[in-house]
Every structure is written in structure tokens, then in C-alpha cells.
Phi, psi and omega in degrees: 000137176264161179288149179237126173276131180249116179237148182245116180269144180251349179219160169300320176302315180295318177305314180296318179296322177297315173305309181303316179293337179282348173053053171081009174243020179257159173220143183270135169256107178260303176250314181112326193307297184302313187300307178307314178298316178298311179295308179304318179285355180078017181282322181228147179223080182284138179280336178222136182244120171253114180278129186245009182290354185256004184264114184313312185290344178270351180229047177224164175234115186247125182276127170234165180300122179083006182174201179223148170248127182247124184292148187301331186253020179281129182302145180298327184292325183286327176296312182301329177272001182282114184293318178290325177293323181296328187279316191279320182234069177305323172304317170297314177301317183291329175293315177303313178302339179273356191259116174058178182282172175309318183295322180285326183286338174280000185282000000 
């Protein structure tokens, strides 16, 4: 078993730098469900895990003219509770609510 470095990025630029430094052996941790299952199954063996959950843009919902931008690490529970998003995109919110248990949606 090889050692795994765990890094927490605070900016998108820092995450990109950490991934570049991993030289193809890095994996992004946004929620963790898929990555952890893949690691346990031996499908991936990252040398570095870069956690992006502390990057503001990755865990936000921003309303823009004509729509929304949802950060890649925004928990499903947060998406489901966003009133304007529920009204504008009910199908998206319904689909999000079908993914995983309450515990998984809160990650």
C-alpha cells in the first residue's frame, strides 16, 4: 500500500496547482462517495487527494441572468433547500433528491 497525501485547497488556483503537482496521480474529493468506493474496490489508487469543499465557488449556488451556477461540491441537501432554484428548476431539484440517502446528500 502506498502513502496518500491529503490536501485541502482553499482556492481554485490552489486546487489546480495541487493537481498539477500530483502529476496524474491526484483525485478531487468533492463529496467523497464515488472516490472512496473506487478506492476501496481498487479501481483507483491516488497519490494525492485534493479536497475542494473549502473553496467558496465549489459549494455555492449563484443566480445569474437566465439560470444558476451550482458549484461542483455543493451538497445535494443545500441544492434541495434553495427556494429560487426549486421554483425555477423543479426537475433538477427532484433529480438531486433521488440521489443517495439523507446522509449522502448532506456531504
